[in-house]
PDB file as gemmi writes it, atoms N, CA and C in Angstrom:
CRYST1    1.000    1.000    1.000  90.00  90.00  90.00 P 1                      
ATOM      1  N   MET A   1       5.606  30.710  -9.402  1.00  0.00           N  
ATOM      2  CA  MET A   1       6.165  30.646  -8.198  1.00  0.00           C  
ATOM      3  C   MET A   1       6.764  31.661  -8.148  1.00  0.00           C  
ATOM      4  N   ALA A   2       7.045  32.001  -6.806  1.00  0.00           N  
ATOM      5  CA  ALA A   2       7.419  33.340  -6.358  1.00  0.00           C  
ATOM      6  C   ALA A   2       9.181  33.207  -6.278  1.00  0.00           C  
ATOM      7  N   GLU A   3       9.976  34.427  -6.646  1.00  0.00           N  
ATOM      8  CA  GLU A   3      10.945  34.530  -6.808  1.00  0.00           C  
ATOM      9  C   GLU A   3      11.817  33.987  -5.628  1.00  0.00           C  
ATOM     10  N   GLY A   4      12.985  33.073  -5.629  1.00  0.00           N  
ATOM     11  CA  GLY A   4      13.495  32.152  -4.408  1.00  0.00           C  
ATOM     12  C   GLY A   4      12.834  31.530  -3.860  1.00  0.00           C  
ATOM     13  N   SER A   5      11.542  31.258  -3.936  1.00  0.00           N  
ATOM     14  CA  SER A   5      11.191  29.787  -3.125  1.00  0.00           C  
ATOM     15  C   SER A   5      10.991  28.924  -4.288  1.00  0.00           C  
ATOM     16  N   ALA A   6      11.354  27.791  -3.480  1.00  0.00           N  
ATOM     17  CA  ALA A   6      11.697  26.518  -4.002  1.00  0.00           C  
ATOM     18  C   ALA A   6      10.607  25.574  -4.363  1.00  0.00           C  
ATOM     19  N   ALA A   7      10.579  24.890  -5.260  1.00  0.00           N  
ATOM     20  CA  ALA A   7       9.667  23.715  -5.689  1.00  0.00           C  
ATOM     21  C   ALA A   7       9.586  23.029  -4.422  1.00  0.00           C  
ATOM     22  N   PRO A   8       8.088  22.709  -4.411  1.00  0.00           N  
ATOM     23  CA  PRO A   8       7.722  21.558  -3.297  1.00  0.00           C  
ATOM     24  C   PRO A   8       8.391  20.035  -3.656  1.00  0.00           C  
ATOM     25  N   ARG A   9       8.884  19.790  -2.412  1.00  0.00           N  
ATOM     26  CA  ARG A   9       9.987  18.684  -2.663  1.00  0.00           C  
ATOM     27  C   ARG A   9       9.299  17.302  -2.983  1.00  0.00           C  
ATOM     28  N   PHE A  10       7.776  17.250  -2.346  1.00  0.00           N  
ATOM     29  CA  PHE A  10       6.924  15.976  -2.368  1.00  0.00           C  
ATOM     30  C   PHE A  10       5.861  16.470  -3.606  1.00  0.00           C  
ATOM     31  N   SER A  11       5.339  15.396  -4.111  1.00  0.00           N  
ATOM     32  CA  SER A  11       4.105  15.401  -5.093  1.00  0.00           C  
ATOM     33  C   SER A  11       3.368  14.467  -4.381  1.00  0.00           C  
ATOM     34  N   ILE A  12       1.817  14.593  -4.540  1.00  0.00           N  
ATOM     35  CA  ILE A  12       0.738  13.768  -3.804  1.00  0.00           C  
ATOM     36  C   ILE A  12       0.751  12.814  -4.608  1.00  0.00           C  
ATOM     37  N   GLY A  13       0.898  11.510  -4.309  1.00  0.00           N  
ATOM     38  CA  GLY A  13       0.306  10.170  -4.987  1.00  0.00           C  
ATOM     39  C   GLY A  13      -0.979   9.805  -4.792  1.00  0.00           C  
ATOM     40  N   ARG A  14      -1.281   9.757  -3.480  1.00  0.00           N  
ATOM     41  CA  ARG A  14      -2.849   9.445  -3.042  1.00  0.00           C  
ATOM     42  C   ARG A  14      -2.807  10.200  -1.862  1.00  0.00           C  
ATOM     43  N   PHE A  15      -4.159  10.785  -1.534  1.00  0.00           N  
ATOM     44  CA  PHE A  15      -4.389  11.411  -0.168  1.00  0.00           C  
ATOM     45  C   PHE A  15      -6.079  10.627  -0.002  1.00  0.00           C  
ATOM     46  N   SER A  16      -6.110  10.083   1.158  1.00  0.00           N  
ATOM     47  CA  SER A  16      -7.349   9.712   1.655  1.00  0.00           C  
ATOM     48  C   SER A  16      -7.380   9.720   3.262  1.00  0.00           C  
ATOM     49  N   GLU A  17      -8.303   9.228   3.771  1.00  0.00           N  
ATOM     50  CA  GLU A  17      -8.462   9.192   5.630  1.00  0.00           C  
ATOM     51  C   GLU A  17      -7.806   8.542   5.915  1.00  0.00           C  
ATOM     52  N   ASN A  18      -7.377   7.299   5.238  1.00  0.00           N  
ATOM     53  CA  ASN A  18      -6.462   5.894   5.572  1.00  0.00           C  
ATOM     54  C   ASN A  18      -4.954   6.418   5.403  1.00  0.00           C  
ATOM     55  N   GLU A  19      -4.457   7.084   4.488  1.00  0.00           N  
ATOM     56  CA  GLU A  19      -3.188   7.066   4.072  1.00  0.00           C  
ATOM     57  C   GLU A  19      -2.804   8.295   3.330  1.00  0.00           C  
ATOM     58  N   LEU A  20      -1.596   8.837   3.277  1.00  0.00           N  
ATOM     59  CA  LEU A  20      -1.101   9.844   2.394  1.00  0.00           C  
ATOM     60  C   LEU A  20       0.222   8.951   1.611  1.00  0.00           C  
ATOM     61  N   VAL A  21       0.121   9.231   0.239  1.00  0.00           N  
ATOM     62  CA  VAL A  21       1.559   8.897  -0.375  1.00  0.00           C  
ATOM     63  C   VAL A  21       2.224  10.272  -1.276  1.00  0.00           C  
ATOM     64  N   LEU A  22       3.462  10.089  -0.710  1.00  0.00           N  
ATOM     65  CA  LEU A  22       4.189  11.453  -1.068  1.00  0.00           C  
ATOM     66  C   LEU A  22       5.437  10.656  -1.923  1.00  0.00           C  
ATOM     67  N   PHE A  23       5.410  11.098  -3.237  1.00  0.00           N  
ATOM     68  CA  PHE A  23       6.746  11.205  -3.937  1.00  0.00           C  
ATOM     69  C   PHE A  23       7.658  12.105  -3.956  1.00  0.00           C  
ATOM     70  N   ASP A  24       8.895  11.561  -3.989  1.00  0.00           N  
ATOM     71  CA  ASP A  24      10.020  12.636  -3.923  1.00  0.00           C  
ATOM     72  C   ASP A  24      10.837  12.225  -5.111  1.00  0.00           C  
ATOM     73  N   GLU A  25      10.348  12.736  -6.413  1.00  0.00           N  
ATOM     74  CA  GLU A  25      10.909  12.314  -7.795  1.00  0.00           C  
ATOM     75  C   GLU A  25      12.641  12.900  -7.634  1.00  0.00           C  
ATOM     76  N   HIS A  26      13.078  13.762  -6.976  1.00  0.00           N  
ATOM     77  CA  HIS A  26      14.326  13.806  -6.958  1.00  0.00           C  
ATOM     78  C   HIS A  26      15.003  12.543  -6.392  1.00  0.00           C  
ATOM     79  N   LYS A  27      14.931  12.274  -5.078  1.00  0.00           N  
ATOM     80  CA  LYS A  27      15.373  10.997  -4.446  1.00  0.00           C  
ATOM     81  C   LYS A  27      14.913   9.864  -4.798  1.00  0.00           C  
ATOM     82  N   GLN A  28      14.031   9.756  -5.815  1.00  0.00           N  
ATOM     83  CA  GLN A  28      13.522   8.674  -6.413  1.00  0.00           C  
ATOM     84  C   GLN A  28      12.899   7.801  -5.187  1.00  0.00           C  
ATOM     85  N   GLU A  29      11.919   8.157  -4.296  1.00  0.00           N  
ATOM     86  CA  GLU A  29      11.406   7.367  -3.316  1.00  0.00           C  
ATOM     87  C   GLU A  29       9.847   7.934  -3.003  1.00  0.00           C  
ATOM     88  N   SER A  30       9.170   6.919  -1.895  1.00  0.00           N  
ATOM     89  CA  SER A  30       7.850   7.062  -1.794  1.00  0.00           C  
ATOM     90  C   SER A  30       7.944   7.363  -0.234  1.00  0.00           C  
ATOM     91  N   TRP A  31       7.165   8.369   0.560  1.00  0.00           N  
ATOM     92  CA  TRP A  31       6.792   7.921   1.691  1.00  0.00           C  
ATOM     93  C   TRP A  31       5.328   7.656   1.813  1.00  0.00           C  
ATOM     94  N   ILE A  32       4.604   6.528   2.275  1.00  0.00           N  
ATOM     95  CA  ILE A  32       3.286   6.547   2.985  1.00  0.00           C  
ATOM     96  C   ILE A  32       3.069   6.388   4.487  1.00  0.00           C  
ATOM     97  N   ILE A  33       2.072   7.564   4.564  1.00  0.00           N  
ATOM     98  CA  ILE A  33       2.025   7.821   6.085  1.00  0.00           C  
ATOM     99  C   ILE A  33       0.727   7.171   6.491  1.00  0.00           C  
ATOM    100  N   TYR A  34       0.719   6.410   7.260  1.00  0.00           N  
ATOM    101  CA  TYR A  34      -0.501   5.607   7.607  1.00  0.00           C  
ATOM    102  C   TYR A  34      -0.846   5.961   9.412  1.00  0.00           C  
ATOM    103  N   PRO A  35      -1.775   7.169   9.274  1.00  0.00           N  
ATOM    104  CA  PRO A  35      -1.917   7.717  10.959  1.00  0.00           C  
ATOM    105  C   PRO A  35      -2.728   6.651  11.257  1.00  0.00           C  
ATOM    106  N   PRO A  36      -2.896   7.058  13.218  1.00  0.00           N  
ATOM    107  CA  PRO A  36      -3.475   5.993  13.786  1.00  0.00           C  
ATOM    108  C   PRO A  36      -4.919   5.503  13.355  1.00  0.00           C  
ATOM    109  N   ARG A  37      -5.826   6.447  12.780  1.00  0.00           N  
ATOM    110  CA  ARG A  37      -7.202   6.401  12.448  1.00  0.00           C  
ATOM    111  C   ARG A  37      -7.006   5.253  11.215  1.00  0.00           C  
ATOM    112  N   SER A  38      -5.820   4.671  10.450  1.00  0.00           N  
ATOM    113  CA  SER A  38      -6.050   3.875   9.537  1.00  0.00           C  
ATOM    114  C   SER A  38      -6.310   2.460  10.015  1.00  0.00           C  
ATOM    115  N   LEU A  39      -7.015   1.762   9.459  1.00  0.00           N  
ATOM    116  CA  LEU A  39      -7.613   0.439   9.773  1.00  0.00           C  
ATOM    117  C   LEU A  39      -7.221  -0.788   8.996  1.00  0.00           C  
ATOM    118  N   TYR A  40      -6.539  -0.345   8.162  1.00  0.00           N  
ATOM    119  CA  TYR A  40      -5.776  -1.671   7.324  1.00  0.00           C  
ATOM    120  C   TYR A  40      -5.657  -2.889   8.146  1.00  0.00           C  
ATOM    121  N   ASP A  41      -5.874  -3.886   7.477  1.00  0.00           N  
ATOM    122  CA  ASP A  41      -5.550  -5.105   8.258  1.00  0.00           C  
ATOM    123  C   ASP A  41      -4.032  -5.454   8.252  1.00  0.00           C  
ATOM    124  N   PHE A  42      -3.019  -4.848   7.755  1.00  0.00           N  
ATOM    125  CA  PHE A  42      -1.702  -5.470   7.455  1.00  0.00           C  
ATOM    126  C   PHE A  42      -1.177  -4.236   8.662  1.00  0.00           C  
ATOM    127  N   LEU A  43      -1.604  -3.683   9.437  1.00  0.00           N  
ATOM    128  CA  LEU A  43      -1.098  -2.340  10.297  1.00  0.00           C  
ATOM    129  C   LEU A  43      -0.879  -2.929  11.482  1.00  0.00           C  
ATOM    130  N   PRO A  44      -1.747  -3.738  12.156  1.00  0.00           N  
ATOM    131  CA  PRO A  44      -1.208  -3.888  13.489  1.00  0.00           C  
ATOM    132  C   PRO A  44      -0.008  -4.793  13.471  1.00  0.00           C  
ATOM    133  N   VAL A  45       0.143  -5.529  12.694  1.00  0.00           N  
ATOM    134  CA  VAL A  45       1.682  -6.470  13.058  1.00  0.00           C  
ATOM    135  C   VAL A  45       2.525  -5.281  12.953  1.00  0.00           C  
ATOM    136  N   ARG A  46       2.426  -4.291  12.026  1.00  0.00           N  
ATOM    137  CA  ARG A  46       3.579  -3.497  11.852  1.00  0.00           C  
ATOM    138  C   ARG A  46       3.766  -2.372  12.723  1.00  0.00           C  
ATOM    139  N   ARG A  47       2.911  -1.926  13.686  1.00  0.00           N  
ATOM    140  CA  ARG A  47       3.022  -1.053  14.517  1.00  0.00           C  
ATOM    141  C   ARG A  47       2.643  -0.992  15.950  1.00  0.00           C  
ATOM    142  N   HIS A  48       3.772  -0.789  16.867  1.00  0.00           N  
ATOM    143  CA  HIS A  48       3.700  -1.198  18.541  1.00  0.00           C  
ATOM    144  C   HIS A  48       2.140  -0.948  19.112  1.00  0.00           C  
ATOM    145  N   SER A  49       1.849  -0.068  18.749  1.00  0.00           N  
ATOM    146  CA  SER A  49       0.394   0.389  19.595  1.00  0.00           C  
ATOM    147  C   SER A  49      -0.481   1.270  18.429  1.00  0.00           C  
ATOM    148  N   LYS A  50      -1.633   1.365  18.923  1.00  0.00           N  
ATOM    149  CA  LYS A  50      -2.598   1.999  18.182  1.00  0.00           C  
ATOM    150  C   LYS A  50      -2.661   3.243  17.964  1.00  0.00           C  
ATOM    151  N   ASN A  51      -1.958   4.141  18.670  1.00  0.00           N  
ATOM    152  CA  ASN A  51      -1.296   5.386  18.660  1.00  0.00           C  
ATOM    153  C   ASN A  51      -0.388   6.088  18.027  1.00  0.00           C  
ATOM    154  N   ILE A  52       0.204   4.817  17.186  1.00  0.00           N  
ATOM    155  CA  ILE A  52       1.599   5.188  16.422  1.00  0.00           C  
ATOM    156  C   ILE A  52       1.012   5.521  15.105  1.00  0.00           C  
ATOM    157  N   THR A  53       1.882   6.489  14.239  1.00  0.00           N  
ATOM    158  CA  THR A  53       1.751   6.742  13.248  1.00  0.00           C  
ATOM    159  C   THR A  53       2.913   6.206  12.300  1.00  0.00           C  
ATOM    160  N   LEU A  54       2.658   5.406  11.133  1.00  0.00           N  
ATOM    161  CA  LEU A  54       3.540   4.319  10.748  1.00  0.00           C  
ATOM    162  C   LEU A  54       3.960   4.990   9.351  1.00  0.00           C  
ATOM    163  N   VAL A  55       5.289   5.301   9.503  1.00  0.00           N  
ATOM    164  CA  VAL A  55       5.642   5.879   7.680  1.00  0.00           C  
ATOM    165  C   VAL A  55       6.454   4.938   7.354  1.00  0.00           C  
ATOM    166  N   GLU A  56       6.232   4.591   5.944  1.00  0.00           N  
ATOM    167  CA  GLU A  56       6.973   3.628   5.349  1.00  0.00           C  
ATOM    168  C   GLU A  56       7.843   4.336   4.204  1.00  0.00           C  
ATOM    169  N   HIS A  57       8.770   4.074   4.449  1.00  0.00           N  
ATOM    170  CA  HIS A  57       9.904   4.863   3.365  1.00  0.00           C  
ATOM    171  C   HIS A  57      10.026   3.806   2.247  1.00  0.00           C  
ATOM    172  N   HIS A  58       9.968   4.067   0.786  1.00  0.00           N  
ATOM    173  CA  HIS A  58       9.777   3.276   0.019  1.00  0.00           C  
ATOM    174  C   HIS A  58      10.936   3.507  -1.284  1.00  0.00           C  
ATOM    175  N   PRO A  59      12.206   3.565  -1.384  1.00  0.00           N  
ATOM    176  CA  PRO A  59      12.962   3.871  -2.315  1.00  0.00           C  
ATOM    177  C   PRO A  59      12.704   3.233  -3.661  1.00  0.00           C  
ATOM    178  N   TRP A  60      12.709   3.550  -4.644  1.00  0.00           N  
ATOM    179  CA  TRP A  60      12.190   3.125  -5.705  1.00  0.00           C  
ATOM    180  C   TRP A  60      13.461   2.183  -6.528  1.00  0.00           C  
ATOM    181  N   ALA A  61      14.559   2.102  -6.028  1.00  0.00           N  
ATOM    182  CA  ALA A  61      15.553   1.525  -6.680  1.00  0.00           C  
ATOM    183  C   ALA A  61      15.474  -0.297  -6.331  1.00  0.00           C  
ATOM    184  N   PRO A  62      15.633  -0.931  -7.598  1.00  0.00           N  
ATOM    185  CA  PRO A  62      15.356  -2.351  -7.463  1.00  0.00           C  
ATOM    186  C   PRO A  62      16.069  -3.265  -6.680  1.00  0.00           C  
ATOM    187  N   PHE A  63      15.308  -3.907  -5.508  1.00  0.00           N  
ATOM    188  CA  PHE A  63      15.871  -4.940  -5.024  1.00  0.00           C  
ATOM    189  C   PHE A  63      16.233  -4.084  -3.544  1.00  0.00           C  
ATOM    190  N   THR A  64      15.376  -2.852  -3.073  1.00  0.00           N  
ATOM    191  CA  THR A  64      15.516  -2.198  -1.987  1.00  0.00           C  
ATOM    192  C   THR A  64      14.479  -2.124  -1.390  1.00  0.00           C  
ATOM    193  N   LEU A  65      14.664  -2.625   0.038  1.00  0.00           N  
ATOM    194  CA  LEU A  65      13.688  -3.047   1.087  1.00  0.00           C  
ATOM    195  C   LEU A  65      13.170  -1.604   1.655  1.00  0.00           C  
ATOM    196  N   THR A  66      11.630  -1.618   1.815  1.00  0.00           N  
ATOM    197  CA  THR A  66      11.198  -0.506   2.188  1.00  0.00           C  
ATOM    198  C   THR A  66      11.531  -0.448   3.563  1.00  0.00           C  
ATOM    199  N   ARG A  67      11.485   0.645   4.606  1.00  0.00           N  
ATOM    200  CA  ARG A  67      11.487   0.596   6.172  1.00  0.00           C  
ATOM    201  C   ARG A  67      10.379   1.251   6.573  1.00  0.00           C  
ATOM    202  N   ASP A  68       9.891   0.665   7.660  1.00  0.00           N  
ATOM    203  CA  ASP A  68       9.295   1.746   8.493  1.00  0.00           C  
ATOM    204  C   ASP A  68       9.801   2.266   9.595  1.00  0.00           C  
ATOM    205  N   HIS A  69       9.002   3.414   9.884  1.00  0.00           N  
ATOM    206  CA  HIS A  69       9.331   4.441  10.832  1.00  0.00           C  
ATOM    207  C   HIS A  69       7.938   4.628  11.806  1.00  0.00           C  
ATOM    208  N   GLN A  70       8.192   4.443  13.061  1.00  0.00           N  
ATOM    209  CA  GLN A  70       7.177   4.749  14.045  1.00  0.00           C  
ATOM    210  C   GLN A  70       7.117   5.858  14.673  1.00  0.00           C  
ATOM    211  N   LEU A  71       6.370   6.811  14.513  1.00  0.00           N  
ATOM    212  CA  LEU A  71       6.196   8.052  15.085  1.00  0.00           C  
ATOM    213  C   LEU A  71       4.957   8.268  16.252  1.00  0.00           C  
ATOM    214  N   ARG A  72       5.263   8.733  17.249  1.00  0.00           N  
ATOM    215  CA  ARG A  72       4.403   9.346  18.111  1.00  0.00           C  
ATOM    216  C   ARG A  72       4.340  11.106  17.949  1.00  0.00           C  
ATOM    217  N   ALA A  73       3.694  11.489  18.135  1.00  0.00           N  
ATOM    218  CA  ALA A  73       3.751  13.239  18.124  1.00  0.00           C  
ATOM    219  C   ALA A  73       4.480  13.944  19.253  1.00  0.00           C  
ATOM    220  N   GLN A  74       4.302  13.121  20.274  1.00  0.00           N  
ATOM    221  CA  GLN A  74       5.337  13.470  21.498  1.00  0.00           C  
ATOM    222  C   GLN A  74       6.657  13.097  21.503  1.00  0.00           C  
ATOM    223  N   ASP A  75       6.993  12.157  20.644  1.00  0.00           N  
ATOM    224  CA  ASP A  75       8.577  11.656  20.494  1.00  0.00           C  
ATOM    225  C   ASP A  75       8.853  11.643  19.533  1.00  0.00           C  
ATOM    226  N   ALA A  76       8.214  11.808  18.658  1.00  0.00           N  
ATOM    227  CA  ALA A  76       8.925  11.877  16.917  1.00  0.00           C  
ATOM    228  C   ALA A  76       9.136  10.252  16.380  1.00  0.00           C  
ATOM    229  N   CYS A  77      10.127   9.705  15.959  1.00  0.00           N  
ATOM    230  CA  CYS A  77      10.264   8.426  15.355  1.00  0.00           C  
ATOM    231  C   CYS A  77      10.948   7.777  16.743  1.00  0.00           C  
ATOM    232  N   LEU A  78      10.477   6.616  16.933  1.00  0.00           N  
ATOM    233  CA  LEU A  78      10.717   5.923  18.343  1.00  0.00           C  
ATOM    234  C   LEU A  78      12.370   5.735  17.988  1.00  0.00           C  
ATOM    235  N   VAL A  79      12.911   5.417  16.965  1.00  0.00           N  
ATOM    236  CA  VAL A  79      14.235   4.952  16.743  1.00  0.00           C  
ATOM    237  C   VAL A  79      15.292   6.198  16.275  1.00  0.00           C  
ATOM    238  N   HIS A  80      14.930   6.861  15.291  1.00  0.00           N  
ATOM    239  CA  HIS A  80      15.899   7.803  15.260  1.00  0.00           C  
ATOM    240  C   HIS A  80      15.401   9.252  15.570  1.00  0.00           C  
ATOM    241  N   GLY A  81      14.517   9.504  16.654  1.00  0.00           N  
ATOM    242  CA  GLY A  81      14.080  10.677  17.220  1.00  0.00           C  
ATOM    243  C   GLY A  81      14.035  11.705  16.105  1.00  0.00           C  
ATOM    244  N   LEU A  82      14.381  13.099  16.660  1.00  0.00           N  
ATOM    245  CA  LEU A  82      14.070  14.053  15.786  1.00  0.00           C  
ATOM    246  C   LEU A  82      15.146  14.221  14.239  1.00  0.00           C  
ATOM    247  N   ALA A  83      15.875  13.445  14.290  1.00  0.00           N  
ATOM    248  CA  ALA A  83      16.674  13.414  13.080  1.00  0.00           C  
ATOM    249  C   ALA A  83      16.266  12.420  12.236  1.00  0.00           C  
ATOM    250  N   CYS A  84      14.985  11.914  12.463  1.00  0.00           N  
ATOM    251  CA  CYS A  84      14.858  10.773  11.531  1.00  0.00           C  
ATOM    252  C   CYS A  84      13.974  11.547   9.855  1.00  0.00           C  
ATOM    253  N   PRO A  85      14.839  10.936   8.903  1.00  0.00           N  
ATOM    254  CA  PRO A  85      14.092  11.517   7.549  1.00  0.00           C  
ATOM    255  C   PRO A  85      12.665  11.616   7.500  1.00  0.00           C  
ATOM    256  N   ALA A  86      11.810  10.636   7.768  1.00  0.00           N  
ATOM    257  CA  ALA A  86      10.429  10.505   7.824  1.00  0.00           C  
ATOM    258  C   ALA A  86       9.780  11.839   8.419  1.00  0.00           C  
ATOM    259  N   ASN A  87      10.425  12.444   9.442  1.00  0.00           N  
ATOM    260  CA  ASN A  87       9.710  13.772   9.989  1.00  0.00           C  
ATOM    261  C   ASN A  87       9.634  14.980   9.027  1.00  0.00           C  
ATOM    262  N   GLU A  88      10.341  14.964   7.702  1.00  0.00           N  
ATOM    263  CA  GLU A  88      10.061  15.620   6.600  1.00  0.00           C  
ATOM    264  C   GLU A  88       8.741  15.385   5.790  1.00  0.00           C  
ATOM    265  N   ALA A  89       8.598  14.069   5.866  1.00  0.00           N  
ATOM    266  CA  ALA A  89       7.433  13.698   4.931  1.00  0.00           C  
ATOM    267  C   ALA A  89       6.162  13.948   5.871  1.00  0.00           C  
ATOM    268  N   VAL A  90       6.525  13.616   7.346  1.00  0.00           N  
ATOM    269  CA  VAL A  90       5.080  14.154   8.432  1.00  0.00           C  
ATOM    270  C   VAL A  90       4.697  15.729   8.253  1.00  0.00           C  
ATOM    271  N   GLN A  91       6.227  16.317   8.000  1.00  0.00           N  
ATOM    272  CA  GLN A  91       5.983  17.896   8.018  1.00  0.00           C  
ATOM    273  C   GLN A  91       5.035  18.565   7.000  1.00  0.00           C  
ATOM    274  N   ALA A  92       5.472  17.740   5.995  1.00  0.00           N  
ATOM    275  CA  ALA A  92       4.512  17.895   4.277  1.00  0.00           C  
ATOM    276  C   ALA A  92       3.301  17.635   4.246  1.00  0.00           C  
ATOM    277  N   ALA A  93       2.988  16.606   5.249  1.00  0.00           N  
ATOM    278  CA  ALA A  93       1.565  16.021   5.420  1.00  0.00           C  
ATOM    279  C   ALA A  93       0.930  17.137   6.147  1.00  0.00           C  
ATOM    280  N   VAL A  94       1.113  17.722   7.406  1.00  0.00           N  
ATOM    281  CA  VAL A  94       0.809  18.879   7.848  1.00  0.00           C  
ATOM    282  C   VAL A  94       0.592  19.956   6.919  1.00  0.00           C  
ATOM    283  N   ASP A  95       1.136  20.433   6.575  1.00  0.00           N  
ATOM    284  CA  ASP A  95       1.607  21.568   5.279  1.00  0.00           C  
ATOM    285  C   ASP A  95       0.304  21.099   4.618  1.00  0.00           C  
ATOM    286  N   LEU A  96       0.029  19.765   3.959  1.00  0.00           N  
ATOM    287  CA  LEU A  96      -1.093  19.850   3.156  1.00  0.00           C  
ATOM    288  C   LEU A  96      -2.486  19.605   3.721  1.00  0.00           C  
ATOM    289  N   GLY A  97      -2.323  19.534   4.613  1.00  0.00           N  
ATOM    290  CA  GLY A  97      -3.653  19.322   5.545  1.00  0.00           C  
ATOM    291  C   GLY A  97      -4.426  18.356   6.083  1.00  0.00           C  
ATOM    292  N   PHE A  98      -3.262  17.257   6.145  1.00  0.00           N  
ATOM    293  CA  PHE A  98      -3.279  15.736   6.253  1.00  0.00           C  
ATOM    294  C   PHE A  98      -2.929  15.630   7.937  1.00  0.00           C  
ATOM    295  N   ASP A  99      -3.656  15.401   8.919  1.00  0.00           N  
ATOM    296  CA  ASP A  99      -3.368  15.222  10.091  1.00  0.00           C  
ATOM    297  C   ASP A  99      -2.715  13.492  10.203  1.00  0.00           C  
ATOM    298  N   PRO A 100      -1.236  13.639  10.389  1.00  0.00           N  
ATOM    299  CA  PRO A 100      -0.706  12.356  10.680  1.00  0.00           C  
ATOM    300  C   PRO A 100      -0.859  11.901  12.160  1.00  0.00           C  
ATOM    301  N   PHE A 101      -1.383  12.382  12.961  1.00  0.00           N  
ATOM    302  CA  PHE A 101      -1.534  11.958  14.342  1.00  0.00           C  
ATOM    303  C   PHE A 101      -3.073  11.640  14.785  1.00  0.00           C  
ATOM    304  N   ALA A 102      -3.894  11.711  14.086  1.00  0.00           N  
ATOM    305  CA  ALA A 102      -5.201  11.511  14.508  1.00  0.00           C  
ATOM    306  C   ALA A 102      -5.524  10.028  14.058  1.00  0.00           C  
TER     307      ALA A 102                                                      
END                                                                             
């Protein structure tokens, strides 16, 4: 690693056409990115439309609920906008060559 460069925040848990799972060991949480092309049976009830990227935030602490973030490329998170913490996971996905919006 070059001097002055930080270690990557996320490690890859799974990289497939349907999802990207990113682990943040330091914060003890996972981010699961389901792009619009993902056709899992459980997704239609969790996203408002077929062009939504669903980002699931999963803290590792016991009894902590997961939280869905719905994103569109043109709007960012539909609830949190550009301030959404899911944006960092989406940027990491892009940096890894995973298209979160296709």
